[in-house]
N, C-alpha and C positions, 0 to 999 in steps of 0.2 A: 271499731279501732283494734280491739283486741284481735279480730279476724286478719286485719292488714299485719299486726305485729307476727301472727304466727306464719303467715306469708313471706314477710319479710326472714323470718328465721329458718324457715325451710329452705329460701333460695339461697341464703347464706351458706346452709348446710350443702346444698348442691354443688355451690359454686366452689367452695373448700373442698370438695370431694374431686372435682375436675382439677383444681391447681394440684391436690396430693398426686393423682393420678399421673400429670404430667411431670411433675419434679421427680417423681420415682421412676418415670420413664427416662429421664435425662441420667438419673443415678446409675441404671440397668445398662445403658449406653457408657457409662465411665465418665460422665460429663462432657463427653465428646460432642459438640455440635457440627463437628465437620466430620471428613473421612476418619473411621476408626484407626487408631495408631498416630492421629497427627499430633504435631509438637503443641499446638495452640489448646487443644482440648485434653492432652494427658493430665490426668491428676485434677483437674478442674472438678471436683465435686464439692466443694465449700459452698459454691451458691446454690445449686439443687438442693443440699442437705439444708441449707437455711430457709428455702421456699418451703421444703416440705414441713418443716417445723412451724412456719409463720401460716399455713394452710391447716396445719393440725390445729393449732390454737383457734384459726377462725372458725373452724367446725366445732369445737370444744363451747367458743363463746355463743355461736349460732343455737347449738342444742341448748344452751342456758337459756336463751331468749325464748325458745318452743316449750322450756319446761317451766318457764315463769308465768307464760301466758296460759298453760293449760292449769295450772294450779290456780290462775286468777279467774279462769272458767269456772274452776271448781267451786271455788269460794263464792262467786257470783250465784251458782246454780243452789248453793247449800243457805244461802242468805234468802233467795227468792222462795224456795220450798219452805 
């Protein structure tokens, strides 16, 4: 079960990093999904910035899952020894 928890935490970190990368690319493009300088994409940075923050928090939460699982494994090893 702990092994599965570690896997879920690591997968969450990886997914969050991919999401952060995608959001950062949108921000670098100026939020424009269409041709550069188009009126529909101009100044539309709010959504990718929110996405970036959400993915950041997702990575932080997943890292906490991994940390907790690691501490649990350490505790179990201490008890067993």
